[in-house]
Backbone as CSV, one residue per row, in Angstrom:
resi,resn,N_x,N_y,N_z,CA_x,CA_y,CA_z,C_x,C_y,C_z
1,MET,103.972,69.442,123.620,104.321,70.797,124.053,103.413,71.832,123.421
2,SER,102.776,71.472,122.291,101.926,72.432,121.601,100.664,72.706,122.416
3,VAL,100.514,73.944,122.872,99.363,74.336,123.679,98.651,75.476,122.983
4,GLU,97.369,75.310,122.667,96.606,76.355,122.004,95.545,76.867,122.956
5,PHE,95.318,78.187,122.940,94.386,78.815,123.852,93.189,79.372,123.105
6,THR,91.998,79.196,123.676,90.818,79.849,123.136,90.796,81.276,123.661
7,LEU,89.963,82.131,123.026,89.862,83.512,123.484,89.361,83.572,124.931
8,ARG,88.440,82.691,125.279,87.928,82.676,126.659,89.060,82.389,127.650
9,GLU,89.926,81.459,127.274,91.048,81.125,128.157,92.029,82.280,128.259
10,ILE,92.240,82.967,127.116,93.158,84.102,127.122,92.677,85.177,128.083
11,PHE,91.385,85.506,128.008,90.842,86.528,128.901,90.986,86.100,130.358
12,GLY,90.805,84.794,130.608,90.960,84.301,131.967,92.382,84.425,132.467
13,MET,93.316,84.228,131.545,94.734,84.303,131.911,95.148,85.706,132.321
14,ILE,94.459,86.678,131.762,94.863,88.067,131.993,94.595,88.490,133.429
15,SER,93.606,87.898,134.044,93.279,88.226,135.424,94.448,87.874,136.331
16,LYS,94.877,88.815,137.132,96.001,88.549,138.024,95.673,87.443,139.020
17,ALA,94.404,87.342,139.335,94.007,86.310,140.284,94.212,84.925,139.695
18,ASN,94.046,84.801,138.404,94.161,83.506,137.746,95.532,83.269,137.130
19,MET,96.363,84.306,137.083,97.606,84.212,136.336,98.492,83.070,136.813
20,GLY,98.694,82.991,138.110,99.570,81.953,138.619,98.990,80.566,138.453
21,PHE,97.677,80.451,138.608,97.040,79.138,138.513,97.045,78.595,137.093
22,VAL,96.701,79.440,136.126,96.549,78.981,134.748,97.893,78.866,134.043
23,CYS,98.751,79.855,134.237,99.981,79.923,133.456,101.231,79.575,134.252
24,GLY,101.117,79.457,135.558,102.291,79.205,136.351,102.988,80.506,136.712
25,ASP,104.054,80.392,137.451,104.816,81.552,137.875,105.465,82.206,136.668
26,PRO,105.255,83.530,136.451,105.878,84.204,135.309,107.389,84.036,135.281
27,ALA,108.020,84.000,136.451,109.473,83.819,136.497,109.870,82.439,135.998
28,GLU,109.086,81.424,136.377,109.375,80.061,135.935,109.204,79.912,134.429
29,SER,108.325,80.725,133.860,108.064,80.649,132.426,109.327,80.936,131.618
30,PHE,110.174,81.842,132.125,111.418,82.152,131.426,112.344,80.939,131.375
31,LYS,112.344,80.116,132.443,113.223,78.955,132.479,112.839,77.928,131.421
32,GLY,111.553,77.849,131.098,111.108,76.869,130.116,111.208,77.336,128.674
33,LEU,111.632,78.598,128.477,111.671,79.149,127.129,112.602,78.391,126.177
34,PRO,113.828,78.005,126.586,114.706,77.265,125.662,114.079,75.955,125.178
35,VAL,113.417,75.223,126.072,112.773,73.965,125.684,111.627,74.237,124.716
36,TYR,110.830,75.250,125.033,109.698,75.603,124.171,110.183,75.945,122.757
37,TYR,111.228,76.729,122.663,111.742,77.133,121.351,112.320,75.951,120.585
38,ARG,112.980,75.044,121.303,113.550,73.876,120.637,112.444,73.017,120.024
39,VAL,111.361,72.815,120.785,110.226,72.052,120.275,109.565,72.795,119.121
40,LEU,109.456,74.117,119.242,108.823,74.930,118.202,109.576,74.806,116.881
41,GLU,110.895,74.839,116.925,111.695,74.720,115.703,111.615,73.307,115.126
42,ASP,111.566,72.295,116.000,111.471,70.909,115.528,110.141,70.645,114.827
43,LYS,109.066,71.185,115.379,107.729,70.927,114.858,107.342,71.859,113.712
44,ASN,108.059,72.962,113.556,107.717,73.952,112.525,108.963,74.321,111.729
45,PRO,109.323,73.509,110.724,110.525,73.795,109.917,110.488,75.212,109.344
46,GLY,111.626,75.899,109.425,111.705,77.268,108.921,111.575,78.307,110.015
47,THR,111.057,77.899,111.169,110.947,78.818,112.296,112.338,79.094,112.866
48,MET,112.603,80.361,113.180,113.889,80.740,113.753,113.661,81.387,115.105
49,THR,114.442,81.009,116.093,114.337,81.577,117.434,115.716,81.904,117.968
50,ALA,115.751,82.799,118.929,117.019,83.145,119.577,116.713,83.727,120.952
51,ILE,117.559,83.424,121.914,117.436,83.953,123.273,118.775,84.543,123.668
52,GLU,118.756,85.727,124.243,119.984,86.368,124.706,119.928,86.495,126.227
53,ILE,121.051,86.186,126.887,121.167,86.343,128.331,122.416,87.164,128.641
54,ASP,122.484,87.707,129.870,123.666,88.477,130.235,124.719,87.564,130.854
55,ASP,125.803,88.151,131.363,126.899,87.335,131.895,126.536,86.639,133.210
56,LYS,125.349,86.975,133.763,124.870,86.318,134.978,123.741,85.352,134.680
57,ASP,123.582,85.021,133.432,122.525,84.103,132.972,121.124,84.652,133.196
58,HIS,121.010,85.974,133.235,119.700,86.604,133.354,119.144,86.879,131.961
59,PHE,117.849,86.684,131.814,117.192,86.881,130.523,117.303,88.336,130.066
60,LEU,117.627,88.520,128.783,117.659,89.860,128.193,116.515,90.038,127.190
61,TYR,116.502,89.177,126.167,115.429,89.280,125.181,115.352,88.003,124.352
62,PHE,114.232,87.872,123.650,114.067,86.718,122.768,113.627,87.181,121.394
63,PHE,113.846,86.320,120.404,113.465,86.599,119.018,112.768,85.363,118.462
64,MET,111.690,85.587,117.701,110.962,84.469,117.087,110.482,84.905,115.713
65,ALA,110.893,84.199,114.662,110.460,84.474,113.293,109.690,83.268,112.775
66,LEU,108.451,83.471,112.409,107.569,82.388,111.953,107.525,82.304,110.424
67,GLY,108.220,82.727,109.655,108.277,82.534,108.226,109.493,83.192,107.556
68,PRO,108.213,92.097,101.071,108.795,93.225,100.396,108.973,94.401,101.317
69,VAL,108.048,94.944,101.742,108.161,96.063,102.675,107.687,95.573,104.028
70,ILE,108.435,95.906,105.083,108.023,95.503,106.421,107.863,96.732,107.297
71,ALA,107.020,96.604,108.305,106.794,97.691,109.259,107.159,97.193,110.644
72,ILE,107.783,98.067,111.429,108.217,97.702,112.773,107.598,98.659,113.772
73,ASP,107.042,98.103,114.834,106.482,98.927,115.889,106.567,98.141,117.189
74,GLY,106.510,98.840,118.300,106.615,98.186,119.598,105.330,98.310,120.399
75,THR,105.102,97.341,121.271,103.957,97.392,122.175,104.432,96.995,123.565
76,PHE,103.977,97.714,124.578,104.416,97.438,125.939,103.724,96.197,126.489
77,LEU,104.503,95.346,127.149,103.951,94.166,127.788,103.433,94.538,129.178
78,LYS,102.403,93.805,129.626,101.731,94.174,130.867,101.864,93.112,131.958
79,GLY,102.745,92.144,131.738,102.943,91.099,132.738,103.795,91.583,133.896
80,LYS,104.176,90.669,134.755,104.929,91.003,135.971,106.240,91.699,135.667
81,PHE,106.927,91.279,134.594,108.265,91.806,134.304,108.274,92.884,133.216
82,ARG,107.090,93.255,132.747,106.957,94.340,131.755,107.793,94.031,130.509
83,GLY,108.440,95.068,129.959,109.228,94.904,128.733,108.469,95.418,127.519
84,THR,109.090,95.307,126.369,108.502,95.767,125.111,108.588,94.655,124.074
85,LEU,107.491,94.433,123.365,107.469,93.451,122.285,107.509,94.188,120.961
86,PHE,108.603,94.020,120.214,108.722,94.619,118.895,108.175,93.647,117.854
87,ILE,107.315,94.153,116.979,106.659,93.320,115.980,107.047,93.789,114.586
88,THR,107.510,92.846,113.768,107.827,93.128,112.380,106.733,92.518,111.513
89,SER,106.046,93.358,110.747,104.924,92.898,109.934,105.092,93.341,108.489
90,ALA,104.502,92.552,107.606,104.449,92.918,106.190,102.997,92.786,105.745
91,GLN,102.769,93.031,104.473,101.428,92.937,103.917,101.486,91.998,102.729
92,ASP,100.561,91.033,102.685,100.593,90.088,101.582,99.911,90.671,100.346
93,GLY,99.839,89.881,99.285,99.290,90.372,98.025,97.804,90.636,98.055
94,ASN,97.157,90.291,99.166,95.731,90.562,99.321,95.498,91.648,100.367
95,ASP,96.539,92.450,100.652,96.476,93.551,101.614,96.167,93.087,103.024
96,GLN,96.567,91.872,103.372,96.360,91.345,104.708,97.677,91.374,105.480
97,ILE,97.558,91.550,106.786,98.745,91.624,107.638,99.475,90.289,107.641
98,TYR,100.803,90.377,107.543,101.648,89.178,107.522,102.755,89.366,108.560
99,PRO,102.573,88.843,109.777,103.603,88.999,110.805,104.850,88.205,110.441
100,LEU,105.997,88.847,110.529,107.253,88.191,110.164,108.053,87.752,111.376
101,ALA,108.153,88.631,112.352,109.003,88.316,113.501,108.541,89.080,114.730
102,PHE,108.867,88.492,115.892,108.537,89.106,117.169,109.802,89.109,118.014
103,ASP,110.062,90.235,118.673,111.290,90.373,119.427,110.981,91.161,120.691
104,ARG,111.440,90.658,121.807,111.189,91.344,123.075,112.304,92.341,123.365
105,HIS,112.903,92.891,122.338,113.982,93.869,122.507,114.198,94.566,121.175
106,ASN,114.769,95.772,121.225,114.957,96.497,119.970,116.126,95.989,119.145
107,SER,116.664,94.816,119.511,117.730,94.214,118.707,117.232,93.847,117.319
108,ILE,115.915,93.796,117.137,115.375,93.472,115.823,115.826,94.497,114.782
109,LEU,115.996,95.741,115.206,116.461,96.776,114.287,117.893,96.493,113.841
110,LYS,118.718,96.061,114.788,120.093,95.694,114.446,120.107,94.451,113.583
111,GLY,119.199,93.523,113.887,119.136,92.281,113.133,118.795,92.505,111.678
112,ILE,117.885,93.409,111.421,117.506,93.701,110.035,118.695,94.273,109.277
113,ASN,119.438,95.171,109.924,120.615,95.745,109.266,121.668,94.685,108.997
114,SER,121.734,93.671,109.871,122.725,92.613,109.707,122.302,91.586,108.661
115,ILE,121.017,91.152,108.729,120.542,90.101,107.830,120.157,90.652,106.463
116,PHE,119.599,91.869,106.448,119.184,92.496,105.187,119.927,93.820,105.000
117,PRO,121.234,93.756,104.752,122.041,94.988,104.685,121.641,95.919,103.549
118,GLU,120.954,95.396,102.534,120.563,96.245,101.408,119.161,96.818,101.575
119,ALA,118.503,96.492,102.682,117.149,97.005,102.918,117.190,98.514,103.144
120,THR,116.170,99.198,102.667,116.072,100.647,102.827,115.139,100.961,103.991
121,HIS,115.570,101.852,104.857,114.789,102.201,106.042,113.962,103.459,105.768
122,GLY,112.651,103.298,105.758,111.761,104.437,105.588,111.021,104.728,106.872
123,PHE,110.485,105.943,106.978,109.760,106.347,108.176,108.262,106.365,107.926
124,CYS,107.510,106.203,108.982,106.049,106.257,108.922,105.609,107.699,108.707
125,THR,104.847,107.946,107.656,104.431,109.322,107.350,103.493,109.876,108.417
126,TYR,102.719,108.991,109.049,101.814,109.468,110.103,102.601,109.923,111.326
127,HIS,103.631,109.182,111.693,104.465,109.582,112.828,105.161,110.909,112.549
128,ILE,105.613,111.094,111.334,106.260,112.359,110.972,105.277,113.508,111.099
129,SER,104.021,113.290,110.688,103.024,114.362,110.797,102.816,114.737,112.264
130,GLY,102.852,113.748,113.155,102.741,114.043,114.584,103.917,114.859,115.083
131,ASN,105.108,114.531,114.587,106.293,115.307,114.964,106.188,116.745,114.468
132,LEU,105.653,116.922,113.281,105.484,118.271,112.728,104.551,119.112,113.596
133,LYS,103.442,118.505,114.018,102.479,119.238,114.848,103.078,119.598,116.203
134,ALA,103.896,118.719,116.756,104.493,118.978,118.062,105.664,119.968,117.975
135,LYS,106.386,119.903,116.892,107.618,120.694,116.755,107.363,122.124,116.306
136,TYR,106.352,122.305,115.448,106.094,123.637,114.881,104.668,124.055,115.198
137,LYS,104.549,125.044,116.063,103.241,125.511,116.494,102.641,126.431,115.422
138,MET,101.576,125.974,114.809,100.866,126.764,113.804,99.390,126.829,114.187
139,ARG,98.722,127.806,113.643,97.271,127.855,113.815,96.653,126.622,113.160
140,GLN,95.502,126.197,113.673,94.904,124.943,113.229,94.700,124.880,111.726
141,HIS,94.175,125.968,111.145,93.918,125.929,109.706,95.209,125.840,108.912
142,LYS,96.288,126.444,109.459,97.566,126.424,108.753,98.209,125.042,108.825
143,ILE,98.156,124.418,110.011,98.747,123.085,110.119,97.955,122.080,109.299
144,ASP,96.631,122.255,109.233,95.807,121.353,108.418,96.184,121.469,106.946
145,THR,96.371,122.709,106.484,96.751,122.938,105.084,98.151,122.398,104.805
146,PHE,99.058,122.613,105.758,100.433,122.150,105.599,100.472,120.625,105.536
147,LEU,99.769,119.963,106.441,99.790,118.492,106.476,99.112,117.888,105.256
148,ALA,98.072,118.563,104.746,97.415,118.059,103.534,98.404,118.040,102.369
149,ALA,99.201,119.118,102.250,100.207,119.187,101.189,101.332,118.180,101.445
150,TYR,101.680,117.999,102.723,102.729,117.041,103.089,102.341,115.623,102.679
151,PHE,101.120,115.216,102.985,100.679,113.853,102.633,100.591,113.675,101.115
152,LYS,100.210,114.727,100.398,100.183,114.641,98.937,101.599,114.501,98.379
153,ALA,102.542,115.205,98.997,103.946,115.079,98.588,104.460,113.669,98.886
154,ALA,104.086,113.143,100.052,104.536,111.811,100.446,103.994,110.739,99.518
155,ASP,102.760,110.894,99.064,102.097,109.869,98.254,102.359,110.008,96.757
156,ALA,102.954,111.118,96.336,103.164,111.364,94.908,104.066,110.298,94.287
157,TYR,103.699,109.849,93.104,104.507,108.864,92.382,105.580,109.552,91.538
158,ARG,105.202,110.651,90.908,106.100,111.339,89.989,106.951,112.381,90.700
159,GLU,108.174,112.524,90.262,109.071,113.529,90.819,108.512,114.932,90.619
160,SER,107.934,115.203,89.455,107.389,116.532,89.183,106.229,116.867,90.113
161,GLU,105.394,115.888,90.378,104.265,116.098,91.292,104.760,116.308,92.712
162,PHE,105.760,115.517,93.112,106.347,115.677,94.438,106.960,117.065,94.588
163,ALA,107.705,117.502,93.587,108.372,118.811,93.641,107.365,119.944,93.772
164,LYS,106.220,119.806,93.119,105.179,120.841,93.192,104.683,121.005,94.626
165,TYR,104.405,119.893,95.295,103.911,119.975,96.668,105.021,120.375,97.634
166,MET,106.239,119.956,97.357,107.351,120.329,98.217,107.590,121.831,98.152
167,ASP,107.450,122.419,96.978,107.588,123.872,96.831,106.528,124.609,97.640
168,SER,105.313,124.087,97.637,104.247,124.735,98.405,104.519,124.629,99.901
169,LEU,105.113,123.529,100.349,105.466,123.387,101.760,106.518,124.408,102.166
170,LYS,107.473,124.656,101.290,108.535,125.634,101.574,107.967,127.041,101.691
171,ILE,106.938,127.328,100.922,106.303,128.651,100.979,105.479,128.789,102.262
172,MET,104.749,127.730,102.625,103.876,127.788,103.805,104.670,127.859,105.102
173,HIS,105.730,127.057,105.212,106.513,127.040,106.452,107.931,126.568,106.122
174,PRO,108.830,127.502,105.789,110.192,127.135,105.374,110.930,126.263,106.385
175,GLU,110.756,126.552,107.681,111.484,125.803,108.701,111.004,124.349,108.770
176,ALA,109.688,124.161,108.711,109.142,122.803,108.751,109.531,122.030,107.502
177,ALA,109.536,122.719,106.361,109.933,122.073,105.112,111.400,121.662,105.162
178,LYS,112.224,122.490,105.794,113.651,122.155,105.919,113.836,120.942,106.822
179,TYR,112.991,120.850,107.849,113.037,119.677,108.732,112.724,118.405,107.944
180,LEU,111.711,118.472,107.086,111.366,117.323,106.257,112.495,116.978,105.289
181,GLU,113.146,118.007,104.797,114.176,117.825,103.776,115.495,117.355,104.368
182,ASP,115.936,118.035,105.434,117.258,117.752,105.997,117.200,116.952,107.305
183,GLY,116.239,117.291,108.151,116.136,116.623,109.439,115.696,115.173,109.313
184,VAL,114.654,114.948,108.523,114.145,113.586,108.309,114.817,112.944,107.103
185,GLY,114.903,113.704,106.022,115.456,113.172,104.775,114.343,112.799,103.824
186,LEU,114.333,113.383,102.637,113.251,113.130,101.679,113.124,111.645,101.335
187,HIS,114.251,110.956,101.280,114.232,109.538,100.907,113.605,108.658,101.973
188,ARG,113.380,109.218,103.172,112.794,108.434,104.259,111.266,108.401,104.205
189,TRP,110.646,109.407,103.564,109.191,109.498,103.639,108.489,109.723,102.305
190,ALA,109.186,110.259,101.322,108.550,110.576,100.039,108.618,109.374,99.100
191,ARG,107.482,108.928,98.628,107.429,107.780,97.717,108.275,108.032,96.470
192,ALA,108.232,109.234,95.933,108.966,109.560,94.708,110.473,109.532,94.913
193,ARG,110.930,109.729,96.145,112.362,109.755,96.432,112.864,108.479,97.109
194,PHE,111.950,107.574,97.425,112.360,106.355,98.126,113.214,105.496,97.195
195,PRO,114.391,105.017,97.663,115.317,104.279,96.784,114.770,102.958,96.262
196,SER,113.812,102.354,96.962,113.216,101.102,96.517,111.696,101.252,96.533
197,ARG,110.967,100.146,96.436,109.505,100.219,96.373,108.885,100.180,97.769
198,ARG,107.940,101.115,98.002,107.176,101.108,99.258,105.762,100.581,99.039
199,TYR,105.410,100.351,97.782,104.052,99.925,97.445,103.069,100.921,98.079
200,ASP,102.046,100.421,98.798,101.094,101.315,99.456,101.385,101.472,100.946
201,MET,102.539,101.027,101.387,102.856,101.058,102.816,103.607,102.334,103.178
202,GLN,102.837,103.381,103.432,103.412,104.666,103.814,103.449,104.852,105.328
203,THR,102.725,104.005,106.056,102.679,104.106,107.514,102.973,102.742,108.129
204,THR,103.064,102.727,109.469,103.259,101.458,110.191,101.930,100.956,110.754
205,ASN,100.836,101.279,110.090,99.514,100.877,110.584,99.373,99.368,110.713
206,ILE,100.024,98.609,109.816,99.870,97.150,109.895,100.520,96.607,111.155
207,ALA,101.641,97.219,111.574,102.272,96.784,112.825,101.401,97.171,114.015
208,LYS,100.786,98.339,113.953,99.897,98.769,115.031,98.670,97.870,115.100
209,SER,98.217,97.377,113.954,97.087,96.455,113.960,97.451,95.177,114.695
210,MET,98.683,94.716,114.526,99.146,93.541,115.266,99.180,93.832,116.761
211,ASN,99.591,95.052,117.126,99.588,95.436,118.534,98.191,95.315,119.117
212,SER,97.195,95.715,118.336,95.812,95.657,118.789,95.363,94.213,118.985
213,VAL,95.752,93.342,118.057,95.391,91.928,118.168,95.968,91.312,119.439
214,LEU,97.140,91.782,119.829,97.836,91.211,120.984,97.547,91.951,122.286
215,ARG,96.592,92.871,122.275,96.397,93.747,123.431,96.083,92.970,124.717
216,HIS,95.356,91.854,124.614,95.037,91.065,125.808,96.158,90.090,126.155
217,ALA,96.791,89.525,125.141,97.844,88.528,125.376,99.095,89.149,125.976
218,ARG,99.220,90.478,125.930,100.424,91.137,126.437,100.621,90.935,127.933
219,ALA,99.566,90.510,128.643,99.684,90.298,130.082,100.173,88.895,130.427
220,LEU,100.314,88.042,129.434,100.693,86.652,129.676,102.181,86.505,129.973
221,PRO,102.560,85.455,130.722,103.981,85.116,130.863,104.565,84.791,129.492
222,ILE,105.858,84.662,129.440,106.538,84.667,128.159,106.191,83.473,127.264
223,ILE,106.085,82.262,127.811,105.776,81.101,126.964,104.331,81.129,126.465
224,PRO,103.337,81.372,127.322,101.973,81.501,126.789,101.838,82.632,125.772
225,LEU,102.600,83.721,125.954,102.573,84.807,124.977,103.104,84.326,123.632
226,ALA,104.247,83.641,123.653,104.830,83.129,122.413,103.910,82.110,121.759
227,GLU,103.281,81.256,122.576,102.393,80.236,122.032,101.124,80.847,121.448
228,PHE,100.637,81.908,122.072,99.476,82.612,121.540,99.795,83.167,120.152
229,VAL,100.966,83.769,120.013,101.388,84.326,118.729,101.510,83.218,117.686
230,ARG,102.160,82.104,118.060,102.336,80.994,117.122,100.994,80.452,116.643
231,SER,100.079,80.245,117.579,98.771,79.699,117.232,97.991,80.657,116.343
232,LEU,98.086,81.947,116.654,97.387,82.961,115.868,97.888,82.986,114.430
233,VAL,99.210,83.022,114.263,99.795,83.076,112.924,99.494,81.805,112.141
234,GLN,99.550,80.656,112.812,99.235,79.385,112.160,97.810,79.404,111.607
235,ARG,96.875,79.910,112.404,95.470,79.953,111.965,95.307,80.901,110.784
236,TRP,95.973,82.055,110.852,95.884,83.015,109.739,96.418,82.406,108.444
237,PHE,97.567,81.753,108.524,98.156,81.169,107.324,97.223,80.123,106.712
238,TYR,96.644,79.311,107.557,95.746,78.263,107.059,94.516,78.878,106.397
239,GLU,93.869,79.823,107.058,92.648,80.421,106.518,92.915,81.147,105.197
240,ARG,94.022,81.854,105.114,94.325,82.602,103.888,94.718,81.670,102.748
241,ARG,95.408,80.599,103.085,95.768,79.624,102.053,94.513,78.973,101.477
242,GLU,93.548,78.668,102.334,92.295,78.074,101.881,91.507,79.048,101.002
243,LEU,91.481,80.324,101.384,90.764,81.320,100.586,91.413,81.499,99.216
244,ALA,92.745,81.517,99.184,93.455,81.686,97.916,93.226,80.478,97.008
245,THR,93.220,79.275,97.597,93.004,78.062,96.813,91.601,78.032,96.214
246,ALA,90.631,78.531,96.968,89.237,78.498,96.509,88.907,79.612,95.531
247,ARG,89.766,80.634,95.447,89.463,81.780,94.590,89.625,81.425,93.116
248,ASP,88.639,81.783,92.326,88.666,81.534,90.882,89.165,82.782,90.174
249,GLY,90.469,82.924,90.118,91.048,84.109,89.500,92.557,84.090,89.616
250,TYR,93.220,84.858,88.751,94.679,84.891,88.730,95.231,85.738,89.868
251,LEU,94.543,86.859,90.173,95.013,87.789,91.188,94.213,87.646,92.475
252,THR,94.793,88.141,93.561,94.063,88.162,94.822,92.894,89.130,94.715
253,GLU,91.975,89.021,95.634,90.784,89.871,95.601,91.134,91.346,95.682
254,ALA,92.057,91.706,96.584,92.433,93.106,96.751,93.150,93.639,95.510
255,ALA,94.048,92.833,94.940,94.779,93.265,93.742,93.836,93.434,92.563
256,GLN,92.872,92.517,92.424,91.915,92.616,91.327,91.052,93.862,91.461
257,ALA,90.697,94.230,92.691,89.899,95.437,92.913,90.665,96.685,92.471
258,LYS,91.970,96.728,92.781,92.797,97.855,92.342,92.916,97.876,90.823
259,LEU,93.062,96.697,90.242,93.193,96.591,88.790,91.910,97.032,88.090
260,ASP,90.764,96.667,88.649,89.481,97.045,88.047,89.325,98.562,87.994
261,GLN,89.815,99.256,89.013,89.756,100.716,89.015,90.594,101.298,87.880
262,GLN,91.778,100.718,87.673,92.655,101.201,86.608,92.081,100.865,85.224
263,ILE,91.433,99.704,85.109,90.808,99.321,83.836,89.738,100.332,83.449
264,GLU,88.946,100.754,84.421,87.888,101.727,84.167,88.476,103.052,83.682
265,LEU,89.577,103.476,84.274,90.227,104.720,83.866,90.815,104.620,82.458
266,SER,91.230,103.428,82.059,91.902,103.253,80.763,90.948,103.336,79.568
267,ARG,89.666,103.246,79.810,88.702,103.139,78.705,88.646,104.385,77.831
268,THR,88.986,105.525,78.361,88.892,106.773,77.594,90.220,107.188,76.969
269,MET,91.235,106.341,77.042,92.570,106.705,76.571,92.811,106.228,75.149
270,THR,93.658,106.964,74.453,94.069,106.582,73.102,95.549,106.234,73.108
271,VAL,95.911,105.276,72.275,97.276,104.748,72.275,97.931,104.975,70.923
272,HIS,99.194,105.468,70.949,99.965,105.696,69.732,101.306,104.973,69.871
273,PRO,101.543,103.937,69.090,102.806,103.192,69.181,104.009,104.060,68.825
274,VAL,105.083,103.909,69.590,106.356,104.581,69.315,107.344,103.565,68.749
275,SER,107.301,102.376,69.296,108.106,101.261,68.812,107.325,99.990,69.130
276,ARG,107.988,98.854,68.987,107.296,97.587,69.237,106.822,97.469,70.677
277,PHE,107.597,98.037,71.594,107.266,97.892,73.012,106.911,99.210,73.704
278,GLU,107.113,100.341,73.029,106.851,101.639,73.648,105.629,102.300,73.036
279,PHE,104.878,103.002,73.889,103.634,103.618,73.446,103.430,104.959,74.140
280,GLU,102.845,105.889,73.406,102.347,107.121,74.006,100.859,106.909,74.282
281,VAL,100.470,107.152,75.505,99.070,106.968,75.891,98.514,108.331,76.274
282,ARG,97.450,108.736,75.589,96.887,110.069,75.782,95.514,110.016,76.433
283,GLU,95.321,110.969,77.340,94.006,111.214,77.931,93.844,112.727,77.994
284,ARG,93.033,113.239,77.078,92.900,114.682,76.887,94.291,115.263,76.594
285,GLU,94.778,116.187,77.436,96.075,116.819,77.168,97.226,116.091,77.859
286,ASN,96.903,115.106,78.647,97.934,114.376,79.381,98.504,113.241,78.532
287,VAL,99.832,113.129,78.499,100.502,112.087,77.727,101.490,111.345,78.628
288,GLU,101.376,110.017,78.644,102.312,109.187,79.393,102.986,108.220,78.418
289,VAL,104.220,107.822,78.746,104.974,106.891,77.912,105.081,105.554,78.633
290,VAL,104.658,104.504,77.954,104.662,103.155,78.519,105.678,102.294,77.783
291,ASP,106.495,101.566,78.535,107.420,100.580,77.978,106.981,99.216,78.500
292,ILE,106.297,98.457,77.658,105.744,97.168,78.066,106.843,96.184,78.463
293,ARG,107.920,96.143,77.684,108.984,95.176,77.960,109.679,95.476,79.291
294,ALA,109.909,96.757,79.567,110.579,97.134,80.814,109.624,97.223,81.996
295,LYS,108.321,97.101,81.721,107.286,97.235,82.750,107.411,98.574,83.466
296,GLN,107.426,99.618,82.644,107.568,100.969,83.170,106.561,101.915,82.520
297,CYS,106.163,102.914,83.292,105.302,103.974,82.771,105.779,105.283,83.379
298,SER,105.685,106.348,82.626,106.150,107.642,83.127,105.324,108.151,84.300
299,CYS,104.135,107.574,84.529,103.333,107.956,85.697,103.906,107.357,86.974
300,LYS,104.758,106.333,86.858,105.476,105.658,87.939,104.629,104.695,88.766
301,TYR,103.334,104.649,88.525,102.474,103.724,89.289,102.874,102.273,89.009
302,LEU,103.026,101.920,87.747,103.421,100.563,87.365,104.780,100.206,87.946
303,ASP,105.722,101.120,87.892,107.074,100.872,88.372,107.099,100.560,89.865
304,ILE,106.319,101.332,90.632,106.365,101.218,92.088,105.428,100.148,92.617
305,GLN,104.200,100.124,92.123,103.215,99.175,92.641,103.360,97.781,92.040
306,GLN,103.980,97.692,90.876,104.116,96.423,90.157,102.748,95.814,89.819
307,LEU,101.800,96.707,89.628,100.483,96.393,89.086,100.251,97.342,87.920
308,PRO,99.561,96.906,86.872,99.359,97.776,85.711,98.615,99.062,86.065
309,CYS,99.109,100.167,85.565,98.399,101.439,85.675,97.415,101.532,84.514
310,SER,96.592,102.560,84.498,95.601,102.713,83.431,96.265,102.858,82.064
311,HIS,97.442,103.506,82.019,98.125,103.744,80.744,98.687,102.442,80.171
312,SER,99.298,101.623,81.024,99.841,100.343,80.548,98.719,99.376,80.174
313,LEU,97.581,99.490,80.858,96.425,98.657,80.499,95.897,99.027,79.123
314,ALA,95.877,100.330,78.829,95.437,100.789,77.511,96.384,100.272,76.429
315,ALA,97.689,100.284,76.727,98.680,99.794,75.769,98.524,98.288,75.549
316,CYS,98.293,97.548,76.618,98.088,96.098,76.499,96.853,95.800,75.642
317,GLN,95.803,96.550,75.882,94.584,96.353,75.105,94.818,96.660,73.631
318,HIS,95.647,97.656,73.347,95.920,98.069,71.977,96.615,96.971,71.180
319,ILE,97.506,96.232,71.833,98.246,95.179,71.130,97.745,93.779,71.509
320,ARG,96.612,93.754,72.222,95.991,92.489,72.625,96.950,91.589,73.428
321,LEU,97.598,92.217,74.384,98.515,91.503,75.280,97.851,91.364,76.652
322,SER,97.942,90.196,77.251,97.367,89.999,78.582,98.058,90.907,79.598
323,HIS,97.263,91.656,80.324,97.853,92.559,81.318,98.429,91.800,82.512
324,HIS,98.145,90.516,82.620,98.723,89.716,83.705,100.239,89.647,83.604
325,SER,100.761,89.850,82.406,102.216,89.815,82.224,102.899,90.979,82.945
326,LEU,102.134,91.998,83.291,102.692,93.162,83.988,102.494,93.084,85.500
327,CYS,101.804,92.066,85.959,101.502,91.926,87.389,102.610,91.146,88.099
328,SER,103.047,91.662,89.214,104.025,90.929,90.019,103.417,89.639,90.535
329,HIS,104.243,88.599,90.622,103.793,87.318,91.172,103.285,87.490,92.597
330,TYR,103.759,88.516,93.270,103.378,88.817,94.644,101.862,88.955,94.798
331,TYR,101.167,89.423,93.744,99.735,89.664,93.808,98.891,88.476,93.359
332,THR,99.512,87.380,92.978,98.753,86.256,92.449,98.290,85.321,93.564
333,THR,97.272,84.520,93.260,96.763,83.578,94.255,97.724,82.423,94.473
334,ASN,98.727,82.284,93.622,99.721,81.206,93.776,100.958,81.657,94.519
335,ALA,100.983,82.920,94.915,102.184,83.460,95.564,102.410,82.810,96.941
């Protein structure tokens, strides 16, 4: 039952002239979906699938899951019966897209609330900026200035830094600032106010990237579409596993690059012990407090990213402690 398609075959399938010949009748494809899913689950342990039908046995939607923060976005299908494919994606420790689930209906949103009731729902900061531009008509220079402050507020790690930019937004456009505060909710978009960790995922760009990858396959009947997704994800997992195995290092390439930047910043800092595990780290007039045991820093970078900030790196160097102890397992090549 396992059928894999080359890119040349995929492009051929998209042609309406070839659609029926290569893939069969799109309507018939729905009838074979239960068998396809049963084989998929048998051959790929851990895969989860579900099909919903109405009281007349008509197809409604399907769900397929092939395996911290996830992004959800939809893409319109272009086959005979149209529909929308909702894609749930995450990002691995090497900043690569990690597709989690595909659903041909917005039931995926309900499913997340049911399966992960403690998950926190955040909004895409880029989508919010689009809503701001559409909702509040400002002169170009004013909206540019407002959005620049908005993105700085969204990306701020510290509450004090967030409050500074939020105050400037209230001065520039009180109504728009109130929309961000009450209409959207600060906890939905501001990193400093988010109840859990968002890491670097402030937008749904990773889900949109998946939409782009699937732009040609969206015209396929339902089984070839599902098989294209399965084959694609299988290849990605294999290639990334091979790269991680071959890498000579504790952290992934992307995580190490971020760490190297923080190491460079830490070189000019001075460290003053407060206790066995707490330190004041100074850089000119700026002072941050690091708690090595709690893996916390007053700058909040360590707390949220779960990678050492420059201040915690300086503290580790001061007591000759490996900074790997502060790195989340999520960023390691063994994750």
